N, C-alpha and C positions, 0 to 999 in steps of 0.2 A: 347504433344509429349515429350518423354523422351530422354535425351541425353545419351551417352554411359556410363558416370560416374554414373548417376542416375540408369540406367539399371543394372550396375554392383553392385551397392549398394543393390538394390532390390533382385538381384539374391543371394547375400550373406545372406540377411535376410531370404529368402525363403528356404534356406538349412535346417533351424532349425524348420520349420513348417511341419505338416502332411497334406496330401491331405484331403480336406473336403468332397469330393464326387467323383463319377466315372461317366464317360460317357460310357454307355454300348450299347447294341444292338439297342436301340431306338434312339441313336444319340443325336443330339442337338435339344431338344424340348422345348416347352414353360414352362413346369413345372421345368425343369432343369434351365432355364434362371431365373425364378422367385426365386428359392432357392439360386442360386448364387448371384443374386442381393441383397437379404437380407444379405447374408454372407459378401459380399464385402463392404456393407455399415457399417457393424459392425467392420470389421477387416482391411479394406483397402488393404490388401495383402492376396491373397488366392492361394491355389495350388489344381489342379484337375488332376486326373488320367484318361487317355483314355485307355479303355480295348481293347485288341487285337480283341475280337469278335465284336467290334463295326463296324469294316470295315472302319474306318476313318483314314486319315492321321493326326497325332497329330498337326502339324503346321497349316494345313488348318482349323482344328477344332478350334484351338486357335484363329485364326484370326476371324472366324465366331462368336465365343462366345464373344470375345472382342467387336466386332461391335454391337452385341445385347445388351451387358451390358453398352456400352459407357465407356469402360475401356481401359487401356493400356495392350497389350499383351507383357509381359516382356520377356518370353523365353519358349522354349520347350526343355526339357532335357529328351531324351528318350521318354517315354509316359507320362511324367509329364508336366503340363502346369502351368504357373504362371501368375496371373493377378493383376493389381494395379489400384485402383481408389480412389482418395481423398474423404473421407467421408464428407458429409454435416452436420453430427451430431456433435455438439460442445463437447459432452461428450466423444467422441472417442479419444483415444490417437493417434495423427497424426504422420505419418512417416516424419521425418525431413531429408532433403537432405543436 
């Protein structure tokens, strides 16, 4: 569980990264979760866009994705979602709080 200071730090780091994928009309499916799992393992901090035609509420989609990934849902800013999970790979540069 992230405290408010850690969440704030992650939000500031996320401002400089581009979304890696989009949640579209197929919603949150297994292939999306698998691709996000690989990405978050390599980067620790990822950003995802929820398209308007998906019919999903961004915050609810963020909570669902975070649960599936075993990650922390950092924030939803408009239709952009930010997730964090510490990587188990020792070669990855870890985010220090």
